[in-house]
C-alpha positions as CSV (number, residue, x, y, z in Angstrom):
1,M,91.5,-40.7,54.5
2,K,93.7,-39.2,52.0
3,T,92.5,-36.2,49.7
4,G,92.7,-38.3,46.5
5,T,90.5,-41.0,47.9
6,R,87.8,-38.5,48.9
7,I,87.7,-37.1,45.5
8,A,87.2,-40.5,43.9
9,L,84.3,-41.3,46.3
10,V,82.5,-38.1,45.5
11,A,82.9,-38.7,41.7
12,L,81.4,-42.2,42.1
13,V,78.3,-40.7,44.0
14,A,77.8,-37.8,41.7
15,A,77.8,-39.8,38.4
16,P,74.6,-41.7,39.1
17,L,72.8,-38.5,40.3
18,A,73.9,-36.6,37.2
19,G,72.6,-39.4,34.9
20,Y,69.2,-39.4,36.9
21,F,68.8,-35.6,36.4
22,L,69.8,-35.9,32.8
23,F,67.2,-38.7,32.3
24,S,64.5,-36.7,34.1
25,S,65.1,-33.6,32.1
26,S,65.0,-35.6,28.8
27,R,61.7,-37.3,29.8
28,S,60.2,-33.9,30.8
29,G,61.2,-32.4,27.4
30,A,59.7,-35.3,25.6
31,E,56.4,-35.1,27.4
32,T,56.2,-31.3,26.7
33,K,56.9,-31.9,23.0
34,S,54.1,-34.6,22.8
35,E,51.6,-32.4,24.6
36,T,52.1,-29.3,22.6
37,P,50.4,-30.4,19.3
38,I,47.2,-31.4,21.3
39,A,47.0,-28.0,23.0
40,A,47.8,-26.2,19.8
41,A,45.2,-28.2,17.9
42,T,42.5,-27.2,20.6
43,Q,43.4,-23.5,20.5
44,S,43.3,-23.4,16.7
45,L,39.4,-24.0,16.5
46,P,37.6,-20.6,15.8
47,R,35.4,-19.5,18.7
48,V,31.9,-18.3,17.9
49,Q,29.1,-16.7,20.0
50,L,25.8,-18.3,19.9
51,V,22.5,-16.4,20.4
52,A,19.1,-17.7,20.8
53,A,16.3,-17.1,18.2
54,R,13.0,-16.3,19.8
55,P,9.3,-16.2,18.4
56,A,8.2,-12.9,16.9
57,D,4.8,-12.9,18.8
58,G,3.9,-9.4,19.9
59,L,6.8,-7.7,18.2
60,A,5.9,-4.6,16.2
61,G,7.1,-4.9,12.6
62,E,9.1,-2.7,10.4
63,A,8.0,0.8,10.1
64,L,7.4,1.5,6.4
65,T,6.9,5.2,5.2
66,G,4.5,6.1,2.4
67,N,2.3,8.8,1.1
68,L,-1.2,9.8,2.7
69,V,-3.6,10.5,-0.1
70,P,-7.3,11.3,-0.2
71,A,-9.6,8.4,-0.7
72,K,-11.1,10.4,-3.6
73,A,-9.8,13.4,-5.4
74,L,-11.3,15.2,-8.4
75,Q,-10.9,18.4,-10.2
76,V,-14.4,19.3,-11.6
77,G,-15.7,21.9,-14.1
78,F,-18.7,22.7,-16.2
79,E,-19.6,20.4,-19.1
80,V,-20.8,23.5,-21.2
81,G,-19.1,26.9,-21.7
82,G,-20.4,30.2,-20.3
83,R,-19.9,33.1,-18.0
84,L,-19.3,32.2,-14.3
85,Y,-22.4,33.5,-12.6
86,K,-22.3,32.4,-8.9
87,V,-19.8,30.4,-6.7
88,R,-21.8,28.7,-3.9
89,V,-18.8,27.4,-1.8
90,Q,-15.5,28.5,-0.5
91,K,-12.2,26.7,0.1
92,G,-12.3,24.5,3.1
93,D,-16.0,24.0,3.1
94,S,-17.3,20.5,3.6
95,V,-19.9,19.5,1.0
96,K,-22.3,16.6,0.6
97,A,-22.9,14.6,-2.6
98,G,-25.0,16.5,-5.0
99,Q,-24.5,20.0,-3.3
100,L,-24.4,23.0,-5.6
101,L,-20.9,24.3,-6.1
102,G,-21.3,27.0,-8.8
103,E,-23.5,28.3,-11.7
104,L,-23.1,29.7,-15.1
105,D,-25.1,32.5,-16.5
106,P,-28.5,30.7,-17.3
107,E,-30.0,33.5,-19.4
108,I,-29.6,31.9,-22.9
109,A,-30.3,28.4,-21.5
110,D,-33.6,29.4,-19.9
111,A,-34.6,31.2,-23.1
112,Q,-33.9,27.8,-25.0
113,V,-35.9,25.9,-22.4
114,A,-38.8,28.4,-22.9
115,A,-38.8,28.0,-26.6
116,A,-38.7,24.3,-26.4
117,S,-41.6,24.3,-24.0
118,A,-43.7,26.5,-26.4
119,A,-42.8,24.2,-29.3
120,V,-44.1,21.2,-27.2
121,L,-47.4,23.1,-26.5
122,A,-47.8,23.9,-30.2
123,A,-47.0,20.3,-31.2
124,Q,-49.4,19.1,-28.5
125,A,-52.3,21.2,-30.0
126,Q,-51.6,20.0,-33.6
127,A,-51.5,16.4,-32.4
128,D,-54.8,16.7,-30.6
129,N,-56.4,18.3,-33.7
130,A,-55.1,15.7,-36.1
131,A,-56.2,13.0,-33.8
132,D,-59.7,14.5,-33.7
133,V,-59.8,14.7,-37.4
134,A,-58.9,11.2,-37.8
135,V,-61.6,10.0,-35.4
136,R,-64.3,12.0,-37.2
137,T,-63.2,10.9,-40.7
138,E,-63.3,7.3,-39.5
139,K,-66.9,7.9,-38.5
140,L,-67.8,9.4,-41.8
141,K,-66.3,6.6,-43.6
142,S,-68.5,4.2,-41.7
143,S,-71.6,6.1,-42.8
144,G,-70.3,6.3,-46.4
145,S,-69.7,10.0,-46.3
146,A,-65.8,9.8,-46.5
147,S,-63.7,7.8,-48.8
148,E,-61.0,5.2,-47.9
149,M,-58.4,7.6,-49.1
150,Q,-59.6,10.5,-47.0
151,D,-59.6,8.1,-43.9
152,K,-56.2,7.0,-44.6
153,G,-55.0,10.6,-45.0
154,A,-56.6,11.6,-41.7
155,T,-54.9,8.7,-40.0
156,S,-51.5,9.5,-41.5
157,G,-51.8,13.2,-40.5
158,A,-52.5,12.2,-36.8
159,A,-49.5,9.9,-36.7
160,A,-47.3,12.6,-38.2
161,A,-48.6,15.2,-35.6
162,K,-47.9,12.8,-32.8
163,A,-44.3,12.2,-34.1
164,Q,-43.8,16.0,-34.3
165,L,-45.0,16.2,-30.6
166,E,-42.4,13.5,-29.6
167,A,-39.6,15.5,-31.3
168,A,-40.7,18.7,-29.6
169,K,-40.5,16.8,-26.2
170,A,-37.1,15.6,-27.1
171,Q,-36.0,19.1,-27.9
172,L,-37.4,20.3,-24.5
173,A,-35.6,17.6,-22.6
174,Q,-32.3,18.5,-24.4
175,A,-32.7,22.2,-23.5
176,K,-33.4,21.2,-19.9
177,A,-30.4,19.1,-19.8
178,A,-28.2,21.9,-21.1
179,R,-29.8,24.2,-18.5
180,A,-28.9,21.7,-15.8
181,R,-25.3,21.7,-17.0
182,H,-25.1,25.3,-16.1
183,E,-25.2,24.1,-12.4
184,L,-22.1,22.2,-11.1
185,R,-22.8,19.8,-8.2
186,A,-20.4,17.8,-6.0
187,P,-20.1,14.2,-7.4
188,F,-19.3,12.9,-3.8
189,A,-19.1,14.2,-0.3
190,G,-15.7,15.8,0.6
191,T,-13.8,19.0,1.3
192,I,-13.3,21.9,-1.2
193,I,-9.6,22.4,-1.7
194,D,-9.8,24.9,-4.4
195,A,-12.6,27.2,-5.8
196,P,-12.8,30.4,-7.8
197,E,-12.6,33.5,-5.7
198,Q,-14.7,35.7,-8.0
199,V,-17.3,35.5,-10.7
200,G,-17.6,37.0,-14.3
201,A,-14.9,34.9,-16.1
202,T,-16.0,33.1,-19.2
203,V,-15.1,29.4,-18.9
204,A,-14.7,26.8,-21.6
205,P,-16.3,23.3,-21.3
206,G,-14.3,21.0,-19.0
207,T,-12.1,23.8,-17.5
208,P,-11.2,22.6,-13.9
209,L,-12.7,25.2,-11.4
210,F,-13.2,23.3,-8.2
211,T,-10.9,20.7,-6.4
212,L,-12.9,18.3,-4.2
213,E,-11.1,15.7,-2.0
214,Q,-12.6,13.0,0.3
215,L,-10.4,13.1,3.5
216,D,-11.9,10.4,5.5
217,P,-10.5,7.9,5.2
218,L,-7.1,8.7,3.9
219,I,-5.1,6.1,2.0
220,L,-1.6,5.3,3.0
221,K,0.3,3.8,0.1
222,I,3.4,1.7,0.9
223,T,5.4,-1.2,-0.6
224,V,6.4,-4.4,1.2
225,S,8.5,-7.4,0.6
226,E,7.0,-10.7,-0.7
227,G,7.4,-12.1,2.7
228,Q,5.5,-9.3,4.3
229,A,2.8,-9.4,1.7
230,R,2.1,-13.0,2.4
231,A,1.6,-12.3,6.1
232,L,-1.0,-9.4,5.4
233,R,-4.7,-9.9,4.9
234,V,-7.4,-7.5,3.9
235,G,-9.0,-5.9,6.9
236,Q,-6.0,-6.6,9.2
237,K,-5.5,-3.7,11.7
238,V,-2.2,-1.7,11.3
239,G,-0.7,1.1,13.3
240,V,0.0,4.4,11.6
241,D,2.0,7.4,12.8
242,A,2.3,10.8,11.1
243,V,5.9,11.7,10.2
244,G,5.6,15.5,10.8
245,S,3.3,15.4,13.9
246,T,2.3,13.3,16.9
247,S,-0.8,12.0,15.2
248,T,-1.2,8.3,15.5
249,T,-3.8,5.5,15.2
250,T,-4.0,1.8,15.7
251,A,-7.4,1.6,13.7
252,A,-5.9,1.6,10.2
253,A,-6.7,-1.4,8.1
254,V,-5.2,-3.2,5.1
255,R,-7.4,-2.1,2.2
256,V,-5.7,-4.0,-0.7
257,V,-2.6,-6.0,-1.3
258,L,-1.8,-5.9,-5.0
259,P,-0.9,-9.2,-6.6
260,S,1.8,-7.7,-8.9
261,A,5.1,-6.2,-7.8
262,D,6.4,-2.8,-8.7
263,S,8.6,-3.1,-11.9
264,T,11.2,-0.7,-10.5
265,T,11.5,-1.7,-6.8
266,H,10.2,-5.3,-7.1
267,R,8.2,-4.7,-4.0
268,I,4.5,-5.4,-3.5
269,P,2.2,-2.2,-3.3
270,V,-0.1,-2.2,-0.3
271,E,-3.0,0.3,0.4
272,L,-4.1,1.0,4.0
273,A,-7.3,2.9,5.0
274,V,-6.6,5.3,7.7
275,P,-9.6,6.7,9.6
276,N,-9.6,10.5,9.7
277,A,-13.0,11.7,10.9
278,D,-11.4,14.0,13.4
279,G,-8.9,15.4,10.8
280,R,-5.8,14.4,12.8
281,F,-3.9,13.4,9.7
282,T,-3.2,15.7,6.8
283,A,-3.5,14.5,3.1
284,H,-0.5,14.6,0.9
285,T,2.0,14.1,3.8
286,L,4.2,11.2,4.9
287,A,3.2,8.6,7.5
288,R,4.7,5.3,8.8
289,A,2.8,2.0,9.0
290,R,3.7,-0.4,11.7
291,L,3.1,-3.8,10.3
292,P,2.4,-6.5,12.9
293,V,4.4,-9.7,13.0
294,D,2.7,-12.9,13.7
295,G,4.8,-15.7,15.2
296,A,2.2,-18.3,14.3
297,N,3.5,-18.2,10.7
298,G,7.0,-19.3,11.8
299,A,8.5,-15.9,12.2
300,Q,11.4,-15.6,14.6
301,V,13.6,-12.7,15.8
302,V,17.4,-12.8,15.6
303,P,20.0,-10.1,15.9
304,A,20.7,-8.1,12.8
305,T,24.4,-9.0,13.2
306,A,23.5,-12.7,12.8
307,L,22.2,-12.2,9.3
308,A,24.5,-12.9,6.4
309,M,23.5,-11.8,2.9
310,A,26.3,-13.2,0.6
311,G,24.6,-15.5,-1.8
312,G,21.1,-14.9,-0.4
313,D,19.9,-14.2,3.1
314,H,21.0,-16.9,5.6
315,V,22.1,-17.6,9.1
316,L,24.9,-20.0,10.4
317,V,24.1,-22.7,13.0
318,L,26.1,-25.3,14.8
319,D,25.5,-29.0,14.1
320,Q,27.7,-31.3,16.2
321,G,30.4,-28.7,16.3
322,A,30.4,-27.9,12.6
323,V,29.0,-24.8,10.9
324,Q,25.9,-25.2,8.8
325,R,24.0,-22.7,6.6
326,V,20.3,-22.1,6.9
327,N,18.6,-20.0,4.2
328,V,16.0,-17.7,5.7
329,E,13.3,-15.3,4.4
330,V,13.6,-11.8,5.9
331,L,10.1,-10.6,6.8
332,S,11.1,-7.3,8.4
333,R,14.0,-5.2,10.0
334,T,13.4,-3.6,13.2
335,G,16.5,-1.7,14.2
336,A,19.0,-4.2,15.8
337,Q,16.8,-7.1,15.1
338,V,15.6,-9.1,12.1
339,V,12.5,-11.0,11.7
340,V,13.0,-14.1,9.6
341,R,11.4,-17.3,8.7
342,A,13.4,-20.5,8.2
343,P,12.4,-23.9,6.9
344,N,12.5,-25.3,10.4
345,P,12.5,-23.4,13.7
346,L,15.8,-22.0,14.7
347,E,17.2,-22.5,18.3
348,K,20.6,-20.8,18.3
349,V,22.5,-19.0,15.6
350,I,26.0,-17.8,15.3
351,D,26.2,-14.0,16.1
352,A,28.5,-11.8,13.9
353,P,29.9,-14.7,11.9
354,A,33.4,-14.2,10.5
355,D,33.9,-14.0,6.7
356,E,36.1,-17.1,6.7
357,L,33.4,-19.4,8.3
358,S,31.9,-21.7,5.7
359,P,29.7,-24.8,6.0
360,G,31.5,-27.7,7.5
361,T,34.0,-25.6,9.5
362,R,34.5,-26.9,13.0
363,V,34.3,-24.3,15.7
364,E,34.2,-23.9,19.4
365,A,31.1,-22.3,20.9
366,R,31.5,-19.7,23.6
C-alpha cells in the first residue's frame, strides 16, 4: 500500500474517535456544572451543635452570698441618770432574759422609797382615824347626839383621808419604779458583746452601755430573683457555708420571703435562719446559701453557653430543620450550667448559637 493511502485510512478512523472523546468531555463538563449548585446549596447551610436539656432534680442551686447577722441585737442603757455603781457582767458572757447587767448608785433612790413608805404609813393612820370618827359620828347621829352636818363632815373627812392614802401609795410605787430603774436587766437571752470596764462614771438617761446579741440562730440575708423566690417556701431547708472558714450546715431554713423587691437591685430579699448553738458561725461575717433546685416545677439544666440574652433570656431549638426561639426564665446559674424553666419541656437546644442565627433560619444539626 502506498504511503498516501495509509495516511488517508488513519484519518478516517481517527475522526470518529475524536468526535466521541469530544462528546464525552462535553457531557462530563455539563454533568459537573449541573451538580455543582446542589452541592453548594448543601454546604451553605449553617451547622449547629445540639445539646440535651435535662431535669434539675438533685442539683444544688446557685450559691448566693449574704451577711450573717444576730437574730436580735440591742444596745441598752439606764432609763434614769446617775453614777454607775456596779457592772455585773463582762464581754463575752452569756446571759439569760432578766439577768442583772449593771446598777446605778441607789442612795438617793433608796431615800426616796423610804420617804414614800413613811408617807404611806402616815396617810394610813390618818385614814384609819378618820374612818373611826365617821363611824362614831354616825352612831351619835342615830341617838340624836350629833347633827346631820356633823355626820356629813365626818364622812367627808374619812373620804379625804382615804384619797390621801391612795396618793401616798402612788408616790411609793413611783419611787420604787425609779429605784428599779437603777438596775439594768437583759431584755432577752444572748451574749454580751460590749460592757463598761469600770464603774464611777456619771451616765445620762438612755446612754448605751451594754451591747447584747442573740447569736443562735443567726440570720443570713440574701436576695434572689423572682423565679428563685417563687420556688422557695418558709421552712424549706437550705445549705449554708461560711465564706471565711470551713463551717457549714444543711439545717438552715427559709425564715421569710419578702413580697416586695429591693428598689435598687429589683431582687427579692430572703432571710434564712442558721442554727448556731455550737458557735460554728460568726455574726457579721459573710456566708453562702446553696438554694435547692426542684425539677418538679419544670426546672431544666442547659449549658450556660446555650443561653442567649439579647431581647430577653431565651434558647434556640430546631423545629423541622429551622431555628425557633423559646423564651425561658432563669432560675439560677451554677458555673457552666444554667437552670431555666420554659413554657414547655425542652429536649435539645442549640449550643453556642451564632449571632446571625434568627428564627426561621434553616440549619444542619451536627
